[in-house]
N, CA and C of each residue as an Amber inpcrd file, in Angstrom:
protein
   537
   0.8360000  -1.1920000   0.0000000   0.0000000   0.0000000   0.0000000
   0.8750000   1.2470000   0.0000000   0.3830000   2.2920000  -0.6530000
   1.1320000   3.5390000  -0.6600000   0.4160000   4.5880000   0.2040000
   1.0030000   5.7790000   0.2340000   0.4910000   6.8720000   1.0580000
  -0.9770000   7.1860000   0.7590000  -1.3460000   7.1980000  -0.5150000
  -2.7390000   7.4880000  -0.8940000  -3.6980000   6.4550000  -0.3170000
  -3.2770000   5.1810000  -0.3250000  -4.1190000   4.1240000   0.2350000
  -4.3260000   4.3380000   1.7370000  -3.2340000   4.6310000   2.4460000
  -3.3400000   4.8470000   3.8930000  -4.2430000   6.0380000   4.2080000
  -4.0820000   7.1280000   3.4670000  -4.9260000   8.3070000   3.6890000
  -6.3860000   7.9860000   3.4100000  -6.6460000   7.2140000   2.3700000
  -8.0030000   6.8280000   2.0220000  -8.6290000   5.9840000   3.1340000
  -7.8520000   5.0580000   3.6560000  -8.3340000   4.2010000   4.7430000
  -8.6130000   5.0450000   5.9890000  -7.6930000   5.9430000   6.3220000
  -7.8620000   6.8010000   7.4940000  -9.1230000   7.6560000   7.3470000
  -9.3190000   8.2350000   6.1730000 -10.5180000   9.0480000   5.9400000
 -11.7790000   8.1990000   6.1220000 -11.7580000   6.9940000   5.5930000
 -12.9020000   6.0940000   5.7460000 -13.1650000   5.7350000   7.2010000
 -12.0990000   5.4790000   7.9550000 -12.2470000   5.1580000   9.3750000
 -12.8780000   6.3300000  10.1280000 -12.3630000   7.5320000   9.8800000
 -12.8960000   8.7130000  10.5680000 -14.3630000   8.9340000  10.2130000
 -14.6910000   8.7460000   8.9510000 -16.0760000   8.9350000   8.4990000
 -16.9910000   7.9040000   9.1510000 -16.5960000   6.6390000   9.1060000
 -17.4380000   5.5640000   9.6230000 -17.5960000   5.6300000  11.1370000
 -16.5300000   5.9970000  11.8390000 -16.5760000   5.9990000  13.3020000
 -17.3860000   7.1740000  13.8280000 -17.2690000   8.3330000  13.2050000
 -18.0560000   9.4940000  13.6150000 -17.4770000  10.2340000  14.8000000
 -17.2570000   9.5310000  15.8940000 -16.6730000  10.1360000  17.0880000
 -15.1620000  10.2450000  16.9150000 -14.5000000  11.0110000  17.8030000
 -13.0360000  11.0980000  17.7060000 -12.3950000   9.7130000  17.8080000
 -11.3940000   9.5010000  16.9880000 -10.6780000   8.2260000  16.9300000
  -9.2130000   8.4890000  17.2670000  -8.7010000   7.7970000  18.2720000
  -7.3270000   8.0340000  18.7140000  -6.3190000   7.5700000  17.6750000
  -5.2180000   8.3180000  17.5940000  -4.1620000   7.9940000  16.6350000
  -3.5990000   6.5920000  16.8470000  -3.4810000   6.1710000  18.1070000
  -2.9210000   4.8310000  18.3660000  -3.8740000   3.7250000  17.9200000
  -5.1920000   3.9980000  17.9570000  -6.1510000   3.0060000  17.4850000
  -6.0880000   2.8900000  15.9620000  -5.9700000   4.0320000  15.2760000
  -5.8190000   4.0210000  13.8200000  -4.5470000   3.2550000  13.4510000
  -3.4780000   3.5370000  14.1920000  -2.1880000   2.8820000  13.9590000
  -2.3190000   1.3600000  14.0590000  -3.0230000   0.9190000  15.0830000
  -3.1860000  -0.5170000  15.3090000  -4.0120000  -1.1570000  14.1900000
  -5.0680000  -0.5000000  13.7670000  -5.9780000  -1.0440000  12.7570000
  -5.2990000  -1.1880000  11.4040000  -4.5140000  -0.1670000  11.0090000
  -3.9110000  -0.2430000   9.6630000  -2.4350000  -0.6370000   9.6930000
  -1.9390000  -0.9310000  10.8950000  -0.6030000  -1.4960000  11.0680000
   0.5080000  -0.5880000  10.5250000   0.4550000   0.6790000  10.9340000
   1.5570000   1.6110000  10.6740000   1.8370000   2.3550000  11.9780000
   2.9520000   3.0420000  12.0530000   3.3310000   3.7210000  13.2900000
   2.3990000   4.8970000  13.5990000   2.3020000   5.2330000  14.8810000
   1.5120000   6.3940000  15.3150000   2.0860000   7.6590000  14.6760000
   3.4110000   7.6930000  14.5520000   4.0650000   8.8450000  13.9200000
   3.5820000   9.0160000  12.4830000   3.5060000   7.9080000  11.7280000
   3.0170000   7.9740000  10.3470000   1.5460000   8.3770000  10.2920000
   0.7390000   7.8450000  11.2170000  -0.6780000   8.2160000  11.2770000
  -0.8100000   9.7190000  11.4560000  -0.0660000  10.2640000  12.4160000
  -0.1440000  11.7060000  12.6820000   0.3560000  12.5240000  11.4860000
   1.3900000  12.0370000  10.8190000   1.9050000  12.7380000   9.6400000
   0.8480000  12.7460000   8.5390000   0.2440000  11.5890000   8.2730000
  -0.7970000  11.5170000   7.2400000  -1.9740000  12.4260000   7.5920000
  -2.3680000  12.4090000   8.8490000  -3.5100000  13.2380000   9.2640000
  -3.1960000  14.7270000   9.1290000  -1.9760000  15.1190000   9.4540000
  -1.5980000  16.5290000   9.2840000  -1.6220000  16.9130000   7.8100000
  -1.1120000  16.0230000   6.9650000  -1.1470000  16.2720000   5.5160000
  -2.5900000  16.3520000   5.0200000  -3.4350000  15.4690000   5.5050000
  -4.8400000  15.4670000   5.0990000  -5.5360000  16.7470000   5.5450000
  -5.2410000  17.1920000   6.7700000  -5.8290000  18.4470000   7.2610000
  -5.4660000  19.5930000   6.3200000  -4.2030000  19.6490000   5.9400000
  -3.7280000  20.7030000   5.0320000  -4.3990000  20.5780000   3.6630000
  -4.4450000  19.3640000   3.1400000  -5.0710000  19.1350000   1.8270000
  -6.5440000  19.5420000   1.8480000  -7.2760000  19.1590000   2.8790000
  -8.6900000  19.5090000   2.9850000  -8.8580000  21.0210000   3.0060000
  -7.9710000  21.7060000   3.7350000  -8.0450000  23.1660000   3.8400000
  -7.7200000  23.8190000   2.4960000  -6.6440000  23.3670000   1.8590000
  -6.2460000  23.9400000   0.5690000  -7.3030000  23.7240000  -0.5100000
  -7.9990000  22.5980000  -0.4440000  -9.0310000  22.2840000  -1.4370000
 -10.3850000  22.8810000  -1.0730000 -10.4470000  23.5640000   0.0750000
 -11.6850000  24.1800000   0.5520000 -12.8230000  23.1610000   0.5880000
 -12.5020000  21.9660000   1.0980000 -13.4900000  20.8890000   1.1660000
 -14.5760000  21.2260000   2.1730000 -15.7170000  20.5910000   2.0740000
 -16.8440000  20.8170000   2.9750000 -16.6460000  20.1870000   4.3380000
 -15.6530000  19.3220000   4.4510000 -15.3320000  18.7040000   5.7280000
 -13.9000000  19.0430000   6.0870000 -13.6040000  18.8660000   7.3450000
 -12.2390000  19.0870000   7.8240000 -11.9350000  18.0510000   8.8820000
 -10.6790000  17.9250000   9.2060000 -10.2550000  17.0120000  10.2600000
  -9.8270000  17.8760000  11.4280000 -10.4000000  17.5770000  12.5910000
  -9.9880000  18.2970000  13.7950000  -9.2940000  17.3220000  14.7370000
  -8.4210000  17.8760000  15.5700000  -7.7100000  17.0770000  16.5550000
  -8.2220000  17.4690000  17.9300000  -8.5630000  16.4670000  18.7270000
  -9.0020000  16.6700000  20.0990000  -8.1260000  15.7730000  20.9590000
  -7.2100000  16.3910000  21.6930000  -6.1940000  15.6600000  22.4510000
  -5.4240000  14.7700000  21.4810000  -5.4420000  13.4420000  21.6400000
  -4.7350000  12.5440000  20.7140000  -5.6930000  11.8320000  19.7760000
  -6.8590000  12.4390000  19.5540000  -7.8640000  11.8220000  18.6940000
  -8.2210000  12.7790000  17.5580000  -8.7160000  12.1950000  16.4840000
  -9.0810000  12.9660000  15.3000000 -10.5270000  12.6670000  14.9280000
 -11.1720000  13.6590000  14.2910000 -12.5610000  13.4970000  13.8820000
 -12.8280000  14.3060000  12.6250000 -13.6840000  13.7750000  11.7720000
 -14.1680000  14.5320000  10.6210000 -15.3180000  15.4120000  11.0930000
 -15.2890000  16.6800000  10.7140000 -16.3820000  17.5960000  11.0270000
 -16.6560000  18.4580000   9.8000000 -17.7640000  19.1490000   9.8330000
 -18.0540000  20.0890000   8.7610000 -17.3270000  21.3930000   9.0410000
 -17.1820000  22.1970000   8.0340000 -16.5340000  23.4990000   8.1770000
 -17.4620000  24.4330000   8.9380000 -16.9340000  25.1640000   9.9200000
 -17.7890000  26.0480000  10.7230000 -18.5290000  27.0950000   9.8920000
 -17.9270000  27.5550000   8.8150000 -18.5740000  28.5870000   8.0000000
 -19.7840000  28.0580000   7.2290000 -19.9870000  26.7400000   7.2350000
 -21.1410000  26.1510000   6.5710000 -22.2690000  25.8460000   7.5520000
 -22.0860000  26.2390000   8.7870000 -23.0270000  25.8970000   9.8530000
 -24.4680000  26.2820000   9.5170000 -24.6840000  27.4940000   9.0470000
 -26.0560000  27.9450000   8.7720000 -26.7510000  27.0730000   7.7330000
 -26.0160000  26.6320000   6.7370000 -26.5990000  25.7680000   5.7150000
 -26.9330000  24.3920000   6.2930000 -26.0170000  23.8750000   7.0740000
 -26.2110000  22.5500000   7.6760000 -27.3440000  22.5970000   8.6870000
 -27.3700000  23.6610000   9.4700000 -28.4220000  23.8240000  10.4830000
 -29.7940000  23.7970000   9.8350000 -29.9300000  24.4140000   8.6810000
 -31.2180000  24.4740000   7.9950000 -31.7290000  23.0860000   7.6300000
 -30.8230000  22.1490000   7.4240000 -31.2150000  20.8050000   7.0110000
 -31.2430000  19.8290000   8.1810000 -30.2780000  19.9320000   9.0740000
 -30.0700000  18.8750000  10.0480000 -30.4250000  19.2400000  11.4860000
 -29.9950000  20.3740000  11.9370000 -30.0480000  20.6730000  13.3730000
 -31.2490000  21.5390000  13.7080000 -32.1020000  21.0460000  14.5830000
 -33.2200000  21.8830000  15.0120000 -32.6800000  22.9450000  15.9590000
 -33.2480000  24.1110000  15.8770000 -32.7610000  25.2520000  16.6520000
 -32.7780000  24.9790000  18.1480000 -33.8490000  24.4100000  18.6210000
 -33.9820000  24.1840000  20.0580000 -33.0400000  23.1160000  20.5780000
 -32.6540000  22.2100000  19.7210000 -31.8320000  21.0980000  20.1700000
 -30.4040000  21.5290000  20.4990000 -29.8370000  22.4760000  19.7740000
 -28.4320000  22.8150000  19.9600000 -28.1750000  24.1070000  20.7160000
 -29.1410000  25.0230000  20.7340000 -28.8970000  26.2870000  21.4000000
 -28.8340000  26.1030000  22.9070000 -27.9860000  26.8850000  23.5200000
 -27.8810000  26.8870000  24.9680000 -28.4020000  28.2150000  25.4840000
 -29.1220000  28.1670000  26.5970000 -29.6080000  29.3930000  27.2120000
 -28.4240000  30.1710000  27.7780000 -28.6580000  31.4380000  28.0790000
 -27.6050000  32.2460000  28.7050000 -27.1690000  31.6320000  30.0300000
 -28.1250000  31.1090000  30.7970000 -27.8000000  30.4850000  32.0800000
 -26.9060000  29.2620000  31.8790000 -27.2280000  28.4450000  30.8490000
 -26.4050000  27.2610000  30.5760000 -25.0100000  27.6570000  30.0950000
 -24.9310000  28.6830000  29.2490000 -23.6240000  29.1570000  28.7860000
 -22.7900000  29.7040000  29.9390000 -23.4300000  30.4330000  30.8260000
 -22.7320000  30.9680000  31.9950000 -22.2170000  29.8250000  32.8680000
 -23.0660000  28.8420000  33.1200000 -22.6740000  27.6770000  33.9230000
 -21.5370000  26.9200000  33.2520000 -21.6460000  26.7220000  31.9470000
 -20.6090000  26.0160000  31.1980000 -19.2830000  26.7660000  31.2530000
 -19.3210000  28.0770000  31.1560000 -18.0990000  28.8870000  31.2350000
 -17.4260000  28.7160000  32.5900000 -18.2220000  28.7410000  33.6400000
 -17.6750000  28.5790000  34.9930000 -17.0120000  27.2120000  35.1210000
 -17.6950000  26.1730000  34.6520000 -17.1380000  24.8210000  34.7370000
 -15.8520000  24.7280000  33.9170000 -15.8540000  25.2830000  32.7170000
 -14.6800000  25.2030000  31.8410000 -13.4530000  25.8360000  32.4830000
 -13.6360000  26.9810000  33.1150000 -12.4930000  27.7030000  33.6740000
 -12.1260000  27.2690000  35.0920000 -13.0410000  26.6650000  35.8260000
 -12.7790000  26.3310000  37.2330000 -12.7330000  24.8280000  37.5010000
 -12.8770000  24.0040000  36.4800000 -12.9850000  22.5630000  36.6860000
 -11.7850000  21.9550000  37.3790000 -12.0230000  20.8860000  38.1430000
 -13.3220000  20.3470000  38.5300000 -13.9560000  21.2370000  39.6040000
 -15.2720000  21.3260000  39.5710000 -15.9920000  22.2480000  40.4420000
 -17.3180000  21.6170000  40.8700000 -17.7560000  21.9600000  42.0900000
 -19.0250000  21.4280000  42.5930000 -20.1810000  22.3520000  42.2060000
 -21.3950000  21.8180000  42.3040000 -22.5930000  22.6050000  42.0210000
 -22.6970000  23.7730000  42.9900000 -22.3750000  23.5500000  44.2520000
 -22.4350000  24.6260000  45.2460000 -21.4960000  25.7720000  44.8720000
 -20.2960000  25.4310000  44.4140000 -19.3490000  26.4720000  43.9960000
 -19.8760000  27.2260000  42.7750000 -20.4950000  26.5090000  41.8400000
 -21.0790000  27.1510000  40.6620000 -22.1950000  28.0970000  41.0980000
 -23.0840000  27.6040000  41.9820000 -24.1940000  28.4230000  42.4780000
 -23.6830000  29.6810000  43.1750000 -22.6060000  29.5500000  43.9490000
 -22.0410000  30.7100000  44.6600000 -21.5010000  31.7430000  43.6750000
 -20.8480000  31.2970000  42.6230000 -20.3040000  32.2210000  41.6180000
 -21.4390000  32.9060000  40.8630000 -22.4500000  32.1370000  40.4720000
 -23.5660000  32.6900000  39.6960000 -24.5300000  33.4850000  40.5590000
 -24.6550000  33.1170000  41.8320000 -25.6120000  33.7890000  42.7130000
 -27.0220000  33.2430000  42.5840000 -27.1990000  32.1840000  41.8070000
 -28.4950000  31.5180000  41.6400000 -28.2670000  30.0170000  41.5160000
 -29.3420000  29.2630000  41.6550000 -29.2560000  27.8100000  41.5010000
 -28.9430000  27.4350000  40.0570000 -28.1990000  26.3550000  39.8840000
 -27.7610000  25.9410000  38.5490000 -28.2380000  24.5430000  38.1740000
 -29.1930000  24.0120000  38.9180000 -29.6460000  22.6310000  38.6890000
 -30.0600000  22.3810000  37.2400000 -30.9200000  23.2270000  36.7040000
 -31.4430000  23.0490000  35.3460000 -30.3230000  23.1560000  34.3050000
 -29.4570000  24.1450000  34.4830000 -28.3420000  24.3210000  33.5380000
 -27.4180000  23.1170000  33.5550000 -27.1060000  22.6220000  34.7440000
 -26.2220000  21.4540000  34.8540000 -26.8720000  20.2480000  34.1930000
 -28.1650000  20.0670000  34.4270000 -28.8780000  18.9420000  33.8050000
 -28.8390000  19.0400000  32.2810000 -29.0700000  20.2310000  31.7510000
 -29.0270000  20.4530000  30.2990000 -27.6400000  20.1380000  29.7510000
 -26.6010000  20.6220000  30.4200000 -25.2240000  20.4040000  29.9640000
 -24.8350000  18.9310000  30.0310000 -25.3360000  18.2350000  31.0450000
 -25.0890000  16.7920000  31.1380000 -25.7970000  16.0570000  29.9950000
 -27.0480000  16.4370000  29.7090000 -27.7980000  15.8000000  28.6270000
 -27.1130000  16.0110000  27.2800000 -26.5540000  17.1870000  27.0740000
 -25.8800000  17.4980000  25.8170000 -24.4410000  16.9660000  25.7930000
 -24.0440000  16.3390000  26.9040000 -22.7130000  15.7330000  27.0380000
 -21.5850000  16.7620000  26.9080000 -21.8690000  18.0030000  27.3060000
 -20.8440000  19.0440000  27.3070000 -20.0560000  19.0330000  28.6100000
 -20.6700000  18.4750000  29.6740000 -19.9850000  18.2890000  30.9510000
 -20.2090000  16.8570000  31.4150000 -19.4160000  16.4730000  32.4040000
 -19.5270000  15.1230000  32.9630000 -19.2730000  15.1820000  34.4640000
 -19.6900000  14.1440000  35.1550000 -19.3430000  14.0090000  36.5560000
 -17.8990000  13.5290000  36.6000000 -17.0590000  14.2840000  37.3130000
 -15.6230000  13.9920000  37.3370000 -15.1650000  13.4510000  38.6870000
 -16.0880000  12.8960000  39.4530000 -15.7530000  12.3520000  40.7590000
 -16.5460000  13.0370000  41.8520000 -16.1280000  12.7720000  43.0780000
 -16.7830000  13.3660000  44.2380000 -15.7260000  13.8440000  45.2240000
 -16.0700000  14.9150000  45.9410000 -15.1650000  15.4220000  46.9690000
 -15.2670000  14.5470000  48.2020000 -14.1690000  14.4060000  48.9010000
 -14.1550000  13.6150000  50.1230000 -14.4560000  14.5370000  51.3100000
 -15.7180000  14.9550000  51.3790000 -16.1940000  15.7760000  52.4900000
 -17.6700000  15.4750000  52.6830000 -18.2580000  15.9350000  53.7830000
 -19.6620000  15.5920000  54.0510000 -20.5610000  15.8630000  52.8500000
 -21.4200000  14.8960000  52.5580000 -22.3310000  14.9940000  51.4250000
 -21.7190000  14.4960000  50.1310000 -20.4100000  14.3070000  50.1240000
 -19.6800000  13.8250000  48.9330000 -20.1820000  14.5050000  47.6580000
 -20.0390000  15.8530000  47.5740000 -20.5580000  16.5820000  46.4100000
 -19.8740000  16.1460000  45.1100000 -20.6730000  16.1640000  44.0510000
 -20.1940000  15.7820000  42.7210000 -19.3260000  16.9000000  42.1590000
 -18.2250000  16.5090000  41.5310000 -17.3700000  17.4460000  40.8020000
 -17.7390000  17.3800000  39.3250000 -17.8020000  18.5460000  38.6680000
 -18.1270000  18.6040000  37.2530000 -16.9320000  19.1050000  36.4540000
 -16.7980000  18.5720000  35.2410000 -15.7310000  18.9820000  34.3240000
 -16.2870000  18.9050000  32.8980000 -15.5780000  19.5330000  31.9690000
 -16.0020000  19.5070000  30.5710000 -15.6150000  18.1730000  29.9290000
 -16.1500000  17.9320000  28.7430000 -15.9280000  16.6870000  28.0100000
 -15.2600000  16.9780000  26.6630000 -14.9190000  15.9250000  25.9510000
 -14.4150000  16.0820000  24.5890000 -15.4940000  16.6820000  23.6840000
 -16.7630000  16.3950000  23.9840000 -17.8640000  16.9900000  23.2090000
 -17.8490000  18.5110000  23.3620000 -17.4930000  18.9960000  24.5520000
 -17.3470000  20.4390000  24.7810000 -16.2840000  21.0050000  23.8380000
 -15.1350000  20.3230000  23.7660000 -14.0590000  20.7730000  22.8790000
 -14.5370000  20.8030000  21.4310000 -15.2190000  19.7510000  21.0170000
 -15.7240000  19.6550000  19.6460000 -16.7620000  20.7580000  19.3790000
 -17.6720000  20.9700000  20.3090000 -18.7420000  21.9650000  20.1760000
 -18.1710000  23.3620000  19.9550000 -17.0740000  23.6730000  20.6590000
 -16.4840000  25.0020000  20.5510000 -15.2840000  25.0530000  19.6100000
 -14.9610000  23.9230000  18.9810000 -13.9150000  23.9040000  17.9650000
 -12.5190000  24.1290000  18.4970000 -12.2490000  23.6150000  19.7050000
 -10.8990000  23.7390000  20.2600000 -10.3060000  22.3510000  20.4860000
  -8.9830000  22.2930000  20.4770000  -8.2990000  21.0130000  20.5750000
  -8.1470000  20.5390000  22.0140000  -7.8240000  21.4680000  22.9140000
  -7.6390000  21.1130000  24.3220000  -8.0910000  22.2820000  25.1870000
  -8.3740000  21.9950000  26.4380000  -8.9510000  23.0020000  27.3400000
  -8.0260000  24.2110000  27.5020000  -6.7340000  23.9770000  27.3600000
  -5.7720000  25.0750000  27.4750000  -5.9160000  26.0900000  26.3420000
  -6.6460000  25.7430000  25.2900000  -6.8600000  26.6460000  24.1590000
  -7.9800000  27.6580000  24.4100000  -8.6490000  27.5560000  25.5600000
  -9.6720000  28.5570000  25.8850000  -9.0060000  29.9250000  25.9910000
  -9.7240000  30.9790000  25.6570000  -9.1440000  32.3260000  25.7960000
  -8.7640000  32.6030000  27.2460000  -7.7240000  33.3920000  27.4360000
  -7.2820000  33.7740000  28.7710000  -8.3610000  34.6510000  29.3950000
  -8.9250000  34.1820000  30.5040000 -10.0480000  34.8870000  31.1240000
  -9.6570000  36.2950000  31.5750000  -8.4080000  36.4920000  31.9540000
  -7.9600000  37.8260000  32.3950000  -8.0170000  38.8240000  31.2410000
  -7.7750000  38.3440000  30.0230000  -7.8160000  39.2220000  28.8550000
  -9.2470000  39.5200000  28.4170000 -10.2080000  38.6850000  28.8460000
 -11.6030000  38.8770000  28.4720000 -12.3080000  39.8890000  29.3680000
 -11.7660000  40.1170000  30.5560000 -12.3960000  41.0480000  31.4950000
 -12.2110000  42.4880000  31.0420000 -13.2410000  43.2670000  31.2930000
 -13.1960000  44.6890000  30.9910000 -12.7270000  45.4400000  32.2410000
 -11.9740000  46.5330000  32.0720000 -11.5780000  47.3220000  33.2410000
 -12.8200000  47.7380000  34.0170000 -12.7400000  47.6180000  35.3270000
 -13.8490000  47.9970000  36.1670000 -14.7640000  46.8450000  36.5380000
 -14.5390000  45.6370000  35.9550000 -15.3320000  44.4800000  36.3460000
 -15.1640000  44.2500000  37.8370000 -16.1890000  43.7550000  38.4850000
 -16.1460000  43.5520000  39.9330000 -15.0170000  42.6000000  40.3520000
 -14.5970000  41.7070000  39.4360000 -13.5450000  40.7390000  39.7770000
 -12.1480000  41.3420000  39.6990000 -12.0230000  42.5610000  39.1790000
 -10.7180000  43.2040000  39.0600000 -10.2930000  43.8790000  40.3610000
 -11.2150000  44.0180000  41.2820000 -10.9110000  44.7610000  42.5150000
 -10.2650000  43.8970000  43.5540000
């Protein structure tokens, strides 16, 4: 097999699997090194971009996934995604932001930061698989810790949590948290 065959197989695997597929799993399936898998995937990402294809390959930690181009979202939404199914309320977005920047975090800590109860928002985020239960604290009541998921990374188009914008740069002068 040559490079084109391997790239074709990798593209087929990503398409068929749908969810992120780890480089080491691809390596095992097609019997080539992880280094070669990553090289082929980087080349494919570049080729897809240069050809302005309708799909792209994204990397999430050590896994890869085929996704549509973000600039085509409105067209895809019109056919596939119902508005109510994917939109998040302001309360859910606020809760998700707190979890993303403070994870792992308990519901009580989220409620204290927001100043209101977050039960509904947390339930919505769990249903959408944007957050997960990340364990429990070893203190009375054994509160659940929440953290973001790979679906969160995919939803916002980032590779790893460290790629989130620096929260200090997002604050405006005079914000209550600057004092």
